[in-house]
C-alpha positions, 0 to 999 in steps of 0.5 A: 500500500503506497500512501506517499500521496500524503507527503506535504498534504495538509490533513485535518483529523478530528478525534485525533486524541483517541485510540484510532486517531492516534494510529491515524496521526502516526501513519500520516506523520510517517508519510510526511503529511502536515497533520492538524488534529481537532479533538477534546483531551484524550478520552482515557487514562492512560491514553495512547496519544499522550504515551506516544507524545503524538502531539510532537510534529503536528498541530494538535488543537483542543476543541469540541466538535460541537463548536462550529465557530471554533472549527471554522477558525481552525479551517481558516488558519490551516486550510486543510486539503483533506479531512478525516472525521473521526470525533465521536462518542464511540461507546454503545453502553455510554450512549445509554447513560448519556444519550443527549451528548451522544446525539450532540457529538455524533449528529451535530458534530457531523453537521458542524464539520460538513458545514466547515467543509462547505464554507472552505473550498480548500477541502478536496476530499472528506471522509466521515468514519461511522460504524458497522452498527449503522444498519438495521440489525436483523441478526442475519447470517450474511453481511450487511451491504451499503444499500441496506437500511440504516437504523441503528438500535441503541443511541450510539448506533442510531446517532451514527445512522443519522450521521450517515444521512446528514453526510448524504444530504450535504453531499447532494445539497451542497457538493454537486459542483464536484469541488469536494469528494464526500464519502463515509466508511462503516468499519467493524470493531477495531483492536490494536495496541494502545486501546484503553477504553472501558467496555471493550474486550481486548482492553479488558483482556490486557487489564485482566492478565496484568492483574492476574485475574480471570478475563470477564466476557459479557457476551461470549457468543456475539459475533463481530467483524474484528480487525486490526486498527491499521486496516480501517485507518489505511482504508480511510486514507486510500479512499481519501486519496483516490476520491481526491483524484477522481470524485465521480468514480470513488466517492460514496459509502463503503464497508471496511471489515475483515473477510468472513473467515475472520468474523469470530465470537467474542469468546473465540477472540478471547481465546486467540488473545490468551494463545498469543499472550502465552497464557491459559484461556482463563475467562469467565462468562458473565452474560447479563440478562438485563443488560442494555441491548447490543447486537448479537450477530453482525457481519459486513459485506465488503464486496464494494470496497474490494471491487471499486478500490481494490482494497483487501484486508491484509491481516487475518484475525490471528495476526491482528491479535498477535500484533495487539498482544505484542504491543501490550507486552512492550507497554507492560514491560515499559519498553519502546511502544513508539518503536513497536508502532513503527514496526507494525505499520512498516509490516502492514504497509509492506 
């Protein structure tokens, strides 16, 4: 995968202080991009963004995606050519606790970033990162396609469905002149080194083995399209590049997920983690009968991105877990996590 296109390009990344945003910034910086980040402070403690001193060598702006006036000032000052929108409230369970904030961040945040893009002709390519959970989930055994109904169940998923609709409305209403290519990407569940969020299985695994405790698995039978964080990050960047050159051919909505053979249950993922860690598979099923609703069966059909862009996942789920475990071991041993990130990126891009 060649991302040399980004050398000297000004790229604005919202949500850059998050787990996925930090990996995005590292890839862009390695390619020689002029990276401008816009986000609230890092959402976890510890945070990958701070542990890696990612703010060095880029412009890191602390700002709320709900603040349109501030966003416009940042656009005025830095004149980005490419915008990758990842800022969001990303946790399903948190959306049940704070639904209003979830909708404000995920829906009005999308309105605000698109309004800033509309008002700044310097932007040639825009990618809105949503989620595999935007679809009306019928618990089908086959993967959802980009033309299936959007209607997420929980506030997080539904707010991302709304974000998709907002993006399509802006594309049709304001960008018909072709000056800016507008796309959305619906990625599956990501894993990778440096994710410290709560209510995510791999961070829970790392915390458990660090503490010498059993891993707690809430929904071991749930099937998800798990993939290493570099898979969607590089797919977003490749899409932004391709549509920069040929809007008519490439803009649209794309699923980004693993091949079907790599869609596993949460229990199977936990077993893979224990195997990669070199520890016995010690986890406990603590399924909660009265827990907030989450999809039980979720797959993506990624035929479109494979056909249109020639993109394919590079790492099988075992590779993704192995690299995640390797990063986590370096971190827990107080080793050089930046070097480990560079190693994984180089391996992936090769």
